[in-house]
Every structure is written in C-alpha cells, then in structure tokens.
KOLGU-4560 file (N, C-alpha, C; in nm, 3 decimals, padded with zeros to 5 digits):
<recs>
<n_xx: 11.379 n_yy: 08.115 n_zz: 10.559 ca_xx: 11.312 ca_yy: 08.236 ca_zz: 10.516 c_xx: 11.267 c_yy: 08.226 c_zz: 10.370 mol: A seq: 1 type: MET>
<n_xx: 11.330 n_yy: 08.141 n_zz: 10.292 ca_xx: 11.296 ca_yy: 08.129 ca_zz: 10.150 c_xx: 11.153 c_yy: 08.078 c_zz: 10.130 mol: A seq: 2 type: ALA>
<n_xx: 11.103 n_yy: 07.999 n_zz: 10.222 ca_xx: 10.968 ca_yy: 07.944 ca_zz: 10.210 c_xx: 10.865 c_yy: 08.022 c_zz: 10.292 mol: A seq: 3 type: ASN>
<n_xx: 10.896 n_yy: 08.143 n_zz: 10.330 ca_xx: 10.806 ca_yy: 08.225 ca_zz: 10.411 c_xx: 10.677 c_yy: 08.251 c_zz: 10.333 mol: A seq: 4 type: ASP>
<n_xx: 10.563 n_yy: 08.225 n_zz: 10.394 ca_xx: 10.433 ca_yy: 08.241 ca_zz: 10.329 c_xx: 10.407 c_yy: 08.384 c_zz: 10.282 mol: A seq: 5 type: TRP>
<n_xx: 10.479 n_yy: 08.480 n_zz: 10.342 ca_xx: 10.457 ca_yy: 08.621 ca_zz: 10.306 c_xx: 10.523 c_yy: 08.660 c_zz: 10.174 mol: A seq: 6 type: ARG>
<n_xx: 10.616 n_yy: 08.579 n_zz: 10.127 ca_xx: 10.685 ca_yy: 08.608 ca_zz: 10.001 c_xx: 10.600 c_yy: 08.559 c_zz: 09.884 mol: A seq: 7 type: LEU>
<n_xx: 10.554 n_yy: 08.653 n_zz: 09.803 ca_xx: 10.466 ca_yy: 08.619 ca_zz: 09.691 c_xx: 10.502 c_yy: 08.700 c_zz: 09.567 mol: A seq: 8 type: GLN>
<n_xx: 10.631 n_yy: 08.709 n_zz: 09.539 ca_xx: 10.677 ca_yy: 08.778 ca_zz: 09.419 c_xx: 10.701 c_yy: 08.927 c_zz: 09.435 mol: A seq: 9 type: GLY>
<n_xx: 10.707 n_yy: 08.976 n_zz: 09.558 ca_xx: 10.727 ca_yy: 09.119 ca_zz: 09.581 c_xx: 10.863 c_yy: 09.168 c_zz: 09.531 mol: A seq: 10 type: GLN>
<n_xx: 10.957 n_yy: 09.077 n_zz: 09.509 ca_xx: 11.089 ca_yy: 09.117 ca_zz: 09.461 c_xx: 11.079 c_yy: 09.197 c_zz: 09.332 mol: A seq: 11 type: GLU>
<n_xx: 10.979 n_yy: 09.168 n_zz: 09.251 ca_xx: 10.963 ca_yy: 09.234 ca_zz: 09.122 c_xx: 10.943 c_yy: 09.384 c_zz: 09.135 mol: A seq: 12 type: LYS>
<n_xx: 10.881 n_yy: 09.429 n_zz: 09.243 ca_xx: 10.850 ca_yy: 09.571 ca_zz: 09.256 c_xx: 10.897 c_yy: 09.635 c_zz: 09.386 mol: A seq: 13 type: TYR>
<n_xx: 10.955 n_yy: 09.557 n_zz: 09.477 ca_xx: 11.000 ca_yy: 09.614 ca_zz: 09.604 c_xx: 11.150 c_yy: 09.604 c_zz: 09.629 mol: A seq: 14 type: LEU>
<n_xx: 11.223 n_yy: 09.533 n_zz: 09.546 ca_xx: 11.366 ca_yy: 09.517 ca_zz: 09.571 c_xx: 11.441 c_yy: 09.648 c_zz: 09.545 mol: A seq: 15 type: HIS>
<n_xx: 11.522 n_yy: 09.689 n_zz: 09.643 ca_xx: 11.609 ca_yy: 09.805 ca_zz: 09.629 c_xx: 11.540 c_yy: 09.941 c_zz: 09.631 mol: A seq: 16 type: GLY>
<n_xx: 11.415 n_yy: 09.946 n_zz: 09.670 ca_xx: 11.343 ca_yy: 10.074 ca_zz: 09.670 c_xx: 11.373 c_yy: 10.156 c_zz: 09.796 mol: A seq: 17 type: ILE>
<n_xx: 11.337 n_yy: 10.282 n_zz: 09.792 ca_xx: 11.350 ca_yy: 10.370 ca_zz: 09.908 c_xx: 11.219 c_yy: 10.372 c_zz: 09.984 mol: A seq: 18 type: THR>
<n_xx: 11.228 n_yy: 10.355 n_zz: 10.115 ca_xx: 11.111 ca_yy: 10.359 ca_zz: 10.203 c_xx: 11.127 c_yy: 10.471 c_zz: 10.304 mol: A seq: 19 type: LEU>
<n_xx: 11.014 n_yy: 10.517 n_zz: 10.355 ca_xx: 11.008 ca_yy: 10.623 ca_zz: 10.454 c_xx: 10.924 c_yy: 10.574 c_zz: 10.572 mol: A seq: 20 type: PHE>
<n_xx: 10.969 n_yy: 10.601 n_zz: 10.695 ca_xx: 10.886 ca_yy: 10.576 ca_zz: 10.813 c_xx: 10.790 c_yy: 10.693 c_zz: 10.822 mol: A seq: 21 type: TRP>
<n_xx: 10.660 n_yy: 10.665 n_zz: 10.822 ca_xx: 10.566 ca_yy: 10.776 ca_zz: 10.826 c_xx: 10.431 c_yy: 10.736 c_zz: 10.883 mol: A seq: 22 type: LYS>
<n_xx: 10.357 n_yy: 10.836 n_zz: 10.919 ca_xx: 10.219 ca_yy: 10.819 ca_zz: 10.963 c_xx: 10.136 c_yy: 10.783 c_zz: 10.840 mol: A seq: 23 type: LYS>
<n_xx: 10.044 n_yy: 10.689 n_zz: 10.858 ca_xx: 09.965 ca_yy: 10.645 ca_zz: 10.744 c_xx: 09.881 c_yy: 10.757 c_zz: 10.684 mol: A seq: 24 type: TYR>
<n_xx: 09.888 n_yy: 10.769 n_zz: 10.554 ca_xx: 09.802 ca_yy: 10.858 ca_zz: 10.476 c_xx: 09.755 c_yy: 10.776 c_zz: 10.356 mol: A seq: 25 type: ARG>
<n_xx: 09.627 n_yy: 10.775 n_zz: 10.333 ca_xx: 09.575 ca_yy: 10.694 ca_zz: 10.223 c_xx: 09.621 c_yy: 10.748 c_zz: 10.088 mol: A seq: 26 type: ARG>
<n_xx: 09.637 n_yy: 10.657 n_zz: 09.996 ca_xx: 09.685 ca_yy: 10.689 ca_zz: 09.862 c_xx: 09.578 c_yy: 10.762 c_zz: 09.781 mol: A seq: 27 type: TYR>
<n_xx: 09.453 n_yy: 10.726 n_zz: 09.806 ca_xx: 09.343 ca_yy: 10.781 ca_zz: 09.729 c_xx: 09.227 c_yy: 10.815 c_zz: 09.822 mol: A seq: 28 type: SER>
<n_xx: 09.154 n_yy: 10.917 n_zz: 09.792 ca_xx: 09.036 ca_yy: 10.954 ca_zz: 09.871 c_xx: 08.930 c_yy: 10.844 c_zz: 09.866 mol: A seq: 29 type: GLU>
<n_xx: 08.936 n_yy: 10.760 n_zz: 09.766 ca_xx: 08.840 ca_yy: 10.650 ca_zz: 09.752 c_xx: 08.872 c_yy: 10.531 c_zz: 09.843 mol: A seq: 30 type: ALA>
<n_xx: 08.993 n_yy: 10.528 n_zz: 09.899 ca_xx: 09.035 ca_yy: 10.417 ca_zz: 09.984 c_xx: 09.022 c_yy: 10.455 c_zz: 10.130 mol: A seq: 31 type: TRP>
<n_xx: 08.986 n_yy: 10.359 n_zz: 10.215 ca_xx: 08.984 ca_yy: 10.388 ca_zz: 10.359 c_xx: 09.096 c_yy: 10.316 c_zz: 10.432 mol: A seq: 32 type: ASP>
<n_xx: 09.169 n_yy: 10.227 n_zz: 10.363 ca_xx: 09.281 ca_yy: 10.158 ca_zz: 10.426 c_xx: 09.372 c_yy: 10.097 c_zz: 10.319 mol: A seq: 33 type: HIS>
<n_xx: 09.487 n_yy: 10.049 n_zz: 10.365 ca_xx: 09.582 ca_yy: 09.975 ca_zz: 10.283 c_xx: 09.624 c_yy: 09.852 c_zz: 10.361 mol: A seq: 34 type: ASP>
<n_xx: 09.703 n_yy: 09.767 n_zz: 10.298 ca_xx: 09.753 ca_yy: 09.645 ca_zz: 10.363 c_xx: 09.904 c_yy: 09.639 c_zz: 10.352 mol: A seq: 35 type: HIS>
<n_xx: 09.968 n_yy: 09.576 n_zz: 10.450 ca_xx: 10.110 ca_yy: 09.548 ca_zz: 10.441 c_xx: 10.133 c_yy: 09.462 c_zz: 10.317 mol: A seq: 36 type: CYS>
<n_xx: 10.235 n_yy: 09.496 n_zz: 10.242 ca_xx: 10.266 ca_yy: 09.425 ca_zz: 10.118 c_xx: 10.303 c_yy: 09.278 c_zz: 10.142 mol: A seq: 37 type: GLU>
<n_xx: 10.329 n_yy: 09.241 n_zz: 10.266 ca_xx: 10.372 ca_yy: 09.105 ca_zz: 10.295 c_xx: 10.269 c_yy: 09.027 c_zz: 10.376 mol: A seq: 38 type: PHE>
<n_xx: 10.233 n_yy: 09.076 n_zz: 10.493 ca_xx: 10.147 ca_yy: 08.997 ca_zz: 10.583 c_xx: 09.999 c_yy: 09.034 c_zz: 10.573 mol: A seq: 39 type: CYS>
<n_xx: 09.969 n_yy: 09.146 n_zz: 10.509 ca_xx: 09.830 ca_yy: 09.186 ca_zz: 10.494 c_xx: 09.772 c_yy: 09.268 c_zz: 10.609 mol: A seq: 40 type: GLY>
<n_xx: 09.852 n_yy: 09.300 n_zz: 10.709 ca_xx: 09.803 ca_yy: 09.383 ca_zz: 10.819 c_xx: 09.746 c_yy: 09.512 c_zz: 10.763 mol: A seq: 41 type: SER>
<n_xx: 09.639 n_yy: 09.558 n_zz: 10.824 ca_xx: 09.574 ca_yy: 09.680 ca_zz: 10.775 c_xx: 09.641 c_yy: 09.805 c_zz: 10.828 mol: A seq: 42 type: LYS>
<n_xx: 09.648 n_yy: 09.906 n_zz: 10.742 ca_xx: 09.689 ca_yy: 10.041 ca_zz: 10.777 c_xx: 09.569 c_yy: 10.131 c_zz: 10.753 mol: A seq: 43 type: PHE>
<n_xx: 09.541 n_yy: 10.219 n_zz: 10.847 ca_xx: 09.432 ca_yy: 10.315 ca_zz: 10.831 c_xx: 09.464 c_yy: 10.441 c_zz: 10.909 mol: A seq: 44 type: ALA>
<n_xx: 09.396 n_yy: 10.549 n_zz: 10.874 ca_xx: 09.412 ca_yy: 10.672 ca_zz: 10.948 c_xx: 09.354 c_yy: 10.654 c_zz: 11.088 mol: A seq: 45 type: GLU>
<n_xx: 09.401 n_yy: 10.732 n_zz: 11.181 ca_xx: 09.362 ca_yy: 10.721 ca_zz: 11.321 c_xx: 09.211 c_yy: 10.704 c_zz: 11.336 mol: A seq: 46 type: GLN>
<n_xx: 09.169 n_yy: 10.602 n_zz: 11.409 ca_xx: 09.029 ca_yy: 10.574 ca_zz: 11.444 c_xx: 08.941 c_yy: 10.533 c_zz: 11.326 mol: A seq: 47 type: ASP>
<n_xx: 08.996 n_yy: 10.517 n_zz: 11.206 ca_xx: 08.915 ca_yy: 10.479 ca_zz: 11.091 c_xx: 08.874 c_yy: 10.332 c_zz: 11.096 mol: A seq: 48 type: ALA>
<n_xx: 08.966 n_yy: 10.246 n_zz: 11.139 ca_xx: 08.940 ca_yy: 10.102 ca_zz: 11.146 c_xx: 09.003 c_yy: 10.049 c_zz: 11.275 mol: A seq: 49 type: ILE>
<n_xx: 08.924 n_yy: 09.987 n_zz: 11.358 ca_xx: 08.972 ca_yy: 09.934 ca_zz: 11.485 c_xx: 09.082 c_yy: 09.831 c_zz: 11.461 mol: A seq: 50 type: THR>
<n_xx: 09.191 n_yy: 09.846 n_zz: 11.534 ca_xx: 09.302 ca_yy: 09.752 ca_zz: 11.527 c_xx: 09.400 c_yy: 09.774 c_zz: 11.414 mol: A seq: 51 type: GLY>
<n_xx: 09.374 n_yy: 09.872 n_zz: 11.329 ca_xx: 09.464 ca_yy: 09.898 ca_zz: 11.217 c_xx: 09.590 c_yy: 09.969 c_zz: 11.264 mol: A seq: 52 type: ALA>
<n_xx: 09.697 n_yy: 09.952 n_zz: 11.189 ca_xx: 09.823 ca_yy: 10.022 ca_zz: 11.216 c_xx: 09.810 c_yy: 10.166 c_zz: 11.166 mol: A seq: 53 type: LEU>
<n_xx: 09.879 n_yy: 10.258 n_zz: 11.233 ca_xx: 09.871 ca_yy: 10.399 ca_zz: 11.196 c_xx: 10.003 c_yy: 10.455 c_zz: 11.146 mol: A seq: 54 type: HIS>
<n_xx: 10.110 n_yy: 10.376 n_zz: 11.156 ca_xx: 10.242 ca_yy: 10.415 ca_zz: 11.109 c_xx: 10.310 c_yy: 10.294 c_zz: 11.047 mol: A seq: 55 type: GLU>
<n_xx: 10.401 n_yy: 10.319 n_zz: 10.958 ca_xx: 10.474 ca_yy: 10.210 ca_zz: 10.897 c_xx: 10.574 c_yy: 10.262 c_zz: 10.796 mol: A seq: 56 type: GLY>
<n_xx: 10.630 n_yy: 10.170 n_zz: 10.721 ca_xx: 10.726 ca_yy: 10.202 ca_zz: 10.616 c_xx: 10.650 c_yy: 10.209 c_zz: 10.484 mol: A seq: 57 type: TYR>
<n_xx: 10.671 n_yy: 10.316 n_zz: 10.410 ca_xx: 10.595 ca_yy: 10.337 ca_zz: 10.288 c_xx: 10.681 c_yy: 10.396 c_zz: 10.178 mol: A seq: 58 type: ALA>
<n_xx: 10.631 n_yy: 10.380 n_zz: 10.056 ca_xx: 10.693 ca_yy: 10.447 ca_zz: 09.943 c_xx: 10.659 c_yy: 10.596 c_zz: 09.951 mol: A seq: 59 type: THR>
<n_xx: 10.732 n_yy: 10.679 n_zz: 09.882 ca_xx: 10.712 ca_yy: 10.824 ca_zz: 09.889 c_xx: 10.571 c_yy: 10.865 c_zz: 09.851 mol: A seq: 60 type: ALA>
<n_xx: 10.508 n_yy: 10.791 n_zz: 09.761 ca_xx: 10.374 ca_yy: 10.826 ca_zz: 09.715 c_xx: 10.262 c_yy: 10.765 c_zz: 09.799 mol: A seq: 61 type: ASP>
<n_xx: 10.297 n_yy: 10.695 n_zz: 09.907 ca_xx: 10.200 ca_yy: 10.628 ca_zz: 09.996 c_xx: 10.126 c_yy: 10.513 c_zz: 09.931 mol: A seq: 62 type: ASN>
<n_xx: 10.175 n_yy: 10.461 n_zz: 09.821 ca_xx: 10.106 ca_yy: 10.353 ca_zz: 09.751 c_xx: 10.132 c_yy: 10.216 c_zz: 09.813 mol: A seq: 63 type: TYR>
<n_xx: 10.254 n_yy: 10.193 n_zz: 09.860 ca_xx: 10.291 ca_yy: 10.063 ca_zz: 09.919 c_xx: 10.329 c_yy: 10.083 c_zz: 10.064 mol: A seq: 64 type: ARG>
<n_xx: 10.277 n_yy: 09.994 n_zz: 10.151 ca_xx: 10.300 ca_yy: 10.001 ca_zz: 10.295 c_xx: 10.355 c_yy: 09.868 c_zz: 10.346 mol: A seq: 65 type: TRP>
<n_xx: 10.446 n_yy: 09.878 n_zz: 10.444 ca_xx: 10.508 ca_yy: 09.760 ca_zz: 10.504 c_xx: 10.508 c_yy: 09.779 c_zz: 10.655 mol: A seq: 66 type: ILE>
<n_xx: 10.460 n_yy: 09.680 n_zz: 10.728 ca_xx: 10.457 ca_yy: 09.689 ca_zz: 10.874 c_xx: 10.597 c_yy: 09.671 c_zz: 10.931 mol: A seq: 67 type: CYS>
<n_xx: 10.615 n_yy: 09.707 n_zz: 11.056 ca_xx: 10.747 ca_yy: 09.700 ca_zz: 11.121 c_xx: 10.802 c_yy: 09.558 c_zz: 11.123 mol: A seq: 68 type: THR>
<n_xx: 10.719 n_yy: 09.461 n_zz: 11.156 ca_xx: 10.767 ca_yy: 09.322 ca_zz: 11.162 c_xx: 10.817 c_yy: 09.275 c_zz: 11.026 mol: A seq: 69 type: GLU>
<n_xx: 10.741 n_yy: 09.298 n_zz: 10.922 ca_xx: 10.784 ca_yy: 09.255 ca_zz: 10.789 c_xx: 10.906 c_yy: 09.334 c_zz: 10.742 mol: A seq: 70 type: CYS>
<n_xx: 10.911 n_yy: 09.463 n_zz: 10.773 ca_xx: 11.029 ca_yy: 09.542 ca_zz: 10.739 c_xx: 11.153 c_yy: 09.479 c_zz: 10.801 mol: A seq: 71 type: PHE>
<n_xx: 11.146 n_yy: 09.450 n_zz: 10.931 ca_xx: 11.261 ca_yy: 09.391 ca_zz: 11.000 c_xx: 11.297 c_yy: 09.254 c_zz: 10.945 mol: A seq: 72 type: ASN>
<n_xx: 11.198 n_yy: 09.176 n_zz: 10.908 ca_xx: 11.223 ca_yy: 09.041 ca_zz: 10.855 c_xx: 11.285 c_yy: 09.043 c_zz: 10.715 mol: A seq: 73 type: ASP>
<n_xx: 11.252 n_yy: 09.143 n_zz: 10.634 ca_xx: 11.292 ca_yy: 09.140 ca_zz: 10.494 c_xx: 11.384 c_yy: 09.253 c_zz: 10.449 mol: A seq: 74 type: PHE>
<n_xx: 11.425 n_yy: 09.342 n_zz: 10.539 ca_xx: 11.504 ca_yy: 09.458 ca_zz: 10.499 c_xx: 11.636 c_yy: 09.420 c_zz: 10.431 mol: A seq: 75 type: LYS>
<n_xx: 11.702 n_yy: 09.318 n_zz: 10.478 ca_xx: 11.829 ca_yy: 09.278 ca_zz: 10.416 c_xx: 11.805 c_yy: 09.208 c_zz: 10.282 mol: A seq: 76 type: ASP>
<n_xx: 11.710 n_yy: 09.120 n_zz: 10.278 ca_xx: 11.677 ca_yy: 09.046 ca_zz: 10.156 c_xx: 11.638 c_yy: 09.139 c_zz: 10.042 mol: A seq: 77 type: ARG>
<n_xx: 11.564 n_yy: 09.246 n_zz: 10.075 ca_xx: 11.514 ca_yy: 09.337 ca_zz: 09.973 c_xx: 11.602 c_yy: 09.460 c_zz: 09.952 mol: A seq: 78 type: PHE>
<n_xx: 11.708 n_yy: 09.474 n_zz: 10.031 ca_xx: 11.804 ca_yy: 09.585 ca_zz: 10.018 c_xx: 11.736 c_yy: 09.721 c_zz: 10.010 mol: A seq: 79 type: ALA>
<n_xx: 11.647 n_yy: 09.745 n_zz: 10.106 ca_xx: 11.575 ca_yy: 09.872 ca_zz: 10.108 c_xx: 11.664 c_yy: 09.986 c_zz: 10.154 mol: A seq: 80 type: TRP>
<n_xx: 11.635 n_yy: 10.105 n_zz: 10.104 ca_xx: 11.697 ca_yy: 10.230 ca_zz: 10.148 c_xx: 11.597 c_yy: 10.299 c_zz: 10.236 mol: A seq: 81 type: TRP>
<n_xx: 11.642 n_yy: 10.354 n_zz: 10.344 ca_xx: 11.553 ca_yy: 10.426 ca_zz: 10.435 c_xx: 11.589 c_yy: 10.574 c_zz: 10.434 mol: A seq: 82 type: LEU>
<n_xx: 11.486 n_yy: 10.658 n_zz: 10.419 ca_xx: 11.507 ca_yy: 10.802 ca_zz: 10.418 c_xx: 11.414 c_yy: 10.869 c_zz: 10.517 mol: A seq: 83 type: LYS>
<n_xx: 11.452 n_yy: 10.985 n_zz: 10.564 ca_xx: 11.369 ca_yy: 11.066 ca_zz: 10.651 c_xx: 11.273 c_yy: 11.148 c_zz: 10.567 mol: A seq: 84 type: GLN>
<n_xx: 11.160 n_yy: 11.180 n_zz: 10.625 ca_xx: 11.063 ca_yy: 11.262 ca_zz: 10.552 c_xx: 10.985 c_yy: 11.180 c_zz: 10.453 mol: A seq: 85 type: GLY>
<n_xx: 10.934 n_yy: 11.243 n_zz: 10.353 ca_xx: 10.861 ca_yy: 11.169 ca_zz: 10.251 c_xx: 10.723 c_yy: 11.216 c_zz: 10.245 mol: A seq: 86 type: GLY>
</recs>
C-alpha cells in the first residue's frame, strides 16, 4: 500500500480529519464537479455529469471529497473520524 499510485502527499492535509457521508454538493457555484482526493473519480450533482458519483465522504465544508473505495482503502492509514450529518 505504501507505493499506491493514489498517494500523492495527502497526509499533509487529510490525516486525522473528520469526514461525513453525504450527498454531493458543490463547494462553489462556479464549480460543476469535484474529484476524489485520491483516485480522481468525479463527483457531481444528480444528472450534471454522466457517470459521476453523487455521494461520498466529504469534509464539513464540501471542499474535499473521497470515494467509497478510496475511503475503505485508506481509512486506517489516515485515521479519519466519521460523523453523521454535516
């Protein structure tokens, strides 16, 4: 796992943070989508972008998004806290 291509220094800003499972909401009105912080999968509001994810793990402010697969792969390494709501 140490040589996983998805690891690109995210420890600096994602280690030990609190995440929330939520429906995707864009961070800014100027944005139409976001990407998973690890694999780059797209997140978008329903029907905005074909094939995009509509739910995932996010920071409270909706700035950072993580897909389910990457969450499961890195949750222990990054010591994330999970909370309801957000």
